[in-house]
C-alpha positions in Angstrom: 0.0 0.0 0.0 1.4 3.4 -1.0 0.4 6.9 0.0 1.8 10.3 -0.4 2.2 12.6 2.6 3.1 16.2 2.7 3.3 17.6 6.2 2.7 21.2 6.8 5.0 22.9 9.3 6.3 26.4 10.1 9.1 27.3 7.6 12.5 27.7 9.1 11.8 25.7 12.3 12.3 22.0 13.0 10.8 19.8 15.6 12.6 19.7 18.9 13.8 23.3 18.5 16.7 22.7 16.0 17.1 24.9 13.0 19.8 24.7 10.3 20.9 27.9 8.7 21.6 27.8 5.0 21.9 31.2 3.4 20.7 30.2 0.0 18.8 26.9 0.5 15.4 26.4 2.1 13.3 23.3 2.7 9.7 22.6 3.1 8.4 21.0 5.2 11.1 20.9 7.9 9.4 18.0 9.7 7.4 15.0 8.6 5.3 12.9 10.9 4.1 9.5 9.5 2.0 6.8 10.9 2.4 3.5 9.0 1.7 -0.2 9.3 4.4 -2.9 9.3 5.3 -3.7 5.7 3.9 -0.5 4.3 5.7 1.8 1.9 5.2 5.6 2.3 6.1 8.3 -0.2 7.0 11.7 1.2 7.3 14.9 -1.0 9.7 17.6 0.0 10.7 20.9 -1.8 14.1 22.5 -2.0 14.4 26.1 -3.0 17.6 27.9 -4.1 17.1 31.5 -3.0 20.6 32.6 -4.0 22.2 33.7 -7.2 24.6 30.8 -7.6 24.2 27.2 -8.8 24.0 24.8 -5.9 25.1 21.0 -6.1 23.1 19.4 -3.3 23.6 15.9 -1.9 21.4 14.2 0.7 22.5 12.2 3.8 20.4 10.2 6.1 21.1 9.9 9.8 19.4 8.6 13.0 18.6 10.8 15.9 17.5 10.7 19.5 17.0 13.3 22.2 20.2 14.9 23.3 19.1 16.8 26.4 16.0 18.3 28.1 15.9 21.2 25.7 14.7 18.9 22.9 17.9 19.2 20.9 18.4 16.2 18.6 21.5 14.0 18.9 22.4 12.7 15.4 24.2 9.4 15.0 24.8 6.7 12.4 22.7 3.6 13.2 25.2 0.8 12.8 22.6 -2.0 13.3 21.1 -1.4 9.9 17.7 -2.1 11.3 16.0 1.2 12.1 14.4 4.1 10.2 17.7 5.5 8.8 17.9 2.3 6.7 14.2 2.3 5.7 14.6 5.6 3.8 15.4 5.7 0.1 16.3 9.2 -1.2 17.4 10.4 -4.6 21.1 11.0 -5.3 22.7 14.5 -5.7 20.9 17.2 -7.5 21.6 20.6 -9.0 19.6 23.7 -8.2 19.9 26.7 -10.5 19.4 30.2 -9.0 15.9 30.8 -7.9 14.9 27.2 -8.8 12.5 25.1 -6.7 12.5 21.2 -7.0 10.3 18.6 -5.6 11.9 15.6 -4.1 10.2 12.3 -3.5 11.7 9.8 -1.1 10.2 6.5 0.3 10.0 5.0 3.7 9.8 1.2 3.4 8.7 -0.1 6.8 9.8 -3.7 7.4 7.1 -6.3 8.2 8.9 -7.1 11.5 9.3 -3.4 12.5 8.8 -2.8 16.3 5.6 -0.8 17.1 6.2 2.7 18.3 8.4 5.6 17.3 11.3 5.6 14.9 13.4 8.7 14.1 15.7 9.9 11.4 16.8 13.0 9.5 17.7 13.8 5.9 20.3 16.4 5.5 20.7 18.4 2.4 24.0 20.4 1.8 26.3 21.5 -0.9 29.0 19.3 -2.3 31.5 20.9 -2.2 30.5 24.0 -0.2 29.4 26.8 -2.6 30.9 30.2 -2.1 28.5 33.1 -2.4 30.1 36.5 -2.1 32.7 35.1 0.2 30.2 33.9 2.8 29.2 30.5 1.4 26.5 28.3 2.9 26.6 27.8 6.6 26.0 24.1 7.6 23.2 22.0 6.2 19.5 22.1 6.1 17.6 19.1 7.6 14.2 17.5 7.6 13.4 15.5 10.7 11.3 12.4 10.1 9.1 10.8 12.9 7.6 7.5 12.0 5.0 5.8 14.3 4.7 2.1 13.4 1.2 1.0 14.3 0.8 -1.8 16.7 1.0 -2.4 20.5 3.0 0.7 21.3 3.2 1.9 24.9 1.9 5.4 25.5 2.8 6.5 29.0 4.0 9.9 30.2 3.9 12.2 33.3 4.8 15.6 34.7 7.8 15.0 37.0 8.2 18.7 37.9 6.2 21.9 37.7 7.2 25.0 39.7 7.8 28.8 39.7 11.5 29.4 39.3 11.2 32.2 41.9 8.2 31.6 44.3 8.5 35.1 45.6 8.7 38.2 43.2 7.9 41.9 43.3 6.4 42.0 39.8 5.7 39.9 36.8 7.0 38.0 34.9 6.8 34.8 36.8 8.7 32.1 35.1 7.6 28.5 35.3 9.4 25.3 34.4 7.6 22.0 33.6 9.5 18.7 33.0 7.6 16.1 31.1 8.8 12.5 31.1 7.9 10.1 28.3 8.1 6.4 29.5 6.4 5.0 26.4 7.7 3.7 23.0 6.3 6.5 20.8 6.8 10.3 20.9 4.0 12.4 22.4 3.1 16.1 22.1 1.8 17.4 25.5 -0.4 20.4 25.0 -2.8 22.4 27.2 -2.9 25.5 29.5 -1.6 26.9 32.7 -4.5 28.4 34.6 -3.4 31.1 37.2 -5.7 31.8 40.0 -5.5 34.6 42.6 -5.9 34.2 46.4 -9.7 34.4 46.0 -9.8 31.5 43.6 -10.6 33.6 40.6 -8.8 33.0 37.3 -6.3 35.7 36.4 -5.0 34.3 33.1 -4.7 31.2 31.0 -1.3 30.6 29.5 -1.1 28.3 26.5 1.3 25.4 27.0 3.1 23.9 24.0 0.2 24.3 21.6 2.2 24.8 18.4 1.9 21.7 16.2 5.1 19.8 15.0 7.2 21.3 17.7 7.6 20.4 21.4 7.4 16.6 21.0 8.9 14.4 23.7 10.8 11.3 22.4 10.5 7.9 24.1 12.5 7.3 27.2 13.4 11.0 27.5 12.6 14.1 29.6 11.8 17.4 28.1 11.8 20.8 29.8 9.3 23.5 29.0 9.6 27.1 30.1 6.5 29.4 30.3 6.3 33.0 31.5 3.4 35.1 32.8 3.9 38.7 31.7 1.5 41.5 31.2 3.6 44.2 29.5 7.1 43.9 27.9 9.3 46.7 29.0 12.7 47.8 27.6 15.7 46.4 29.3 16.8 48.4 32.3 13.4 49.7 33.2 13.2 50.8 36.8 11.5 48.9 39.7 8.6 51.3 39.8 7.8 51.0 36.1 8.1 47.2 36.3 5.8 47.0 39.3 3.3 49.4 37.9 3.1 48.0 34.4 3.3 44.3 35.5 1.3 44.6 38.7 0.1 41.6 40.6 -0.5 41.2 44.4 -0.8 38.3 46.8 -0.6 34.5 46.6 -1.4 32.8 43.3 -1.8 29.2 42.2 -0.7 27.9 38.8 -2.5 24.8 37.6 -1.0 23.0 34.6 -3.2 20.6 32.7 -2.0 18.9 29.5 -3.2 16.1 27.3 -1.0 13.8 25.3 -1.3 10.7 23.1 -4.0 9.5 20.6 -6.6 9.3 23.5 -5.7 12.7 25.0 -4.6 11.4 28.4 -4.8 14.2 30.9 -2.1 14.9 33.5 -2.0 17.8 35.9 0.3 19.6 38.4 0.1 22.8 40.4 2.5 25.3 42.0 2.1 28.3 44.3 3.9 31.6 44.3 3.7 35.1 45.8 3.8 38.5 44.2 4.5 41.5 46.5 5.1 44.8 44.7 6.9 46.5 47.6 7.5 49.9 46.0 4.0 50.3 44.9 2.7 49.1 48.2 4.9 51.6 50.1 3.6 54.4 47.9 0.0 53.3 48.4 0.5 52.9 52.1 2.0 56.4 52.3 -1.0 57.8 50.3 -3.5 56.0 52.4 -1.9 57.2 55.7 -1.6 60.7 54.3 -5.3 60.7 53.3 -6.3 59.4 56.7 -4.2 62.0 58.5 -5.5 64.8 56.4 -9.1 63.6 56.8 -8.7 63.4 60.5 -7.2 66.8 60.7 -10.0 68.4 58.6 -12.6 66.7 60.7 -11.0 68.0 63.9 -10.9 71.5 62.4 -14.5 71.3 61.3 -15.5 70.2 64.8 -13.7 73.1 66.4 -15.3 75.5 63.9 -18.8 74.2 64.7 -18.2 74.4 68.4 -16.8 77.9 68.1 -19.8 79.0 66.0 -22.2 77.6 68.6 -20.3 79.1 71.5 -20.1 82.6 70.0 -23.8 82.5 69.0 -24.9 81.5 72.5 -22.7 84.1 74.2 -24.3 86.9 72.0 -27.8 85.8 73.1 
């Protein structure tokens, strides 16, 4: 069974946060996600575009990858076993791109009948051979397409939040920065997505922050942990803004609770976590306190003067009678 798949993804970004910079060469899509049965052959269409003004001789190279660290950066390696996705991919040989030329490239993924269910991961690199010089700068690195194949079958889908907290649980103004660490114990990659609901000390919702909602990015590979960073900020100020401006423009007060709820996997399994933090704008609070004390003092002084005036008026009127 054959089918053609063209995955849509944001140009210039690749899954797991890695981007390759080629001055004259662009690729679409930068990521491909495929679900296939054992023994199935899948055709994938990619497009390469030479945006420069020189001829580019391009050659492909296929590599395996896994998760390198908690930032989602891929770790590329050559699969010596000859059994995984790297060796299931057949891609055309070298090609030549004229200036301002766009070419479609078809490559195949031939899934073995005995392939293990779950996730399999590889990348196809395209680069110049040899490097092409363009006004003395040349092409920096290579451009890559990351390929994620889910072989259907009895794959294990199991993940959890192992940490969720505010990096600083006591601040004088926003932003409040959160870190969430998501652990994938399964055999297929997952994309945890949801919201962080922040509630004030009265239990009312202050804001809902989207969590990892962009498609084709933020996946967590099997047997790995990925860290996500989210900030709650009202107004972005220039660097070096004073404490008063930061407190005034990013005001919050009291104890807050952040509730993280994300879904993952084909059945949208839900996992949750919560974290508390305090915001105390000390400078604004001092100014408000001084103003309140000043108003109370002036009000009391005016009331006392008014009482004296009334008593004096009454006394003088009675004496004249």
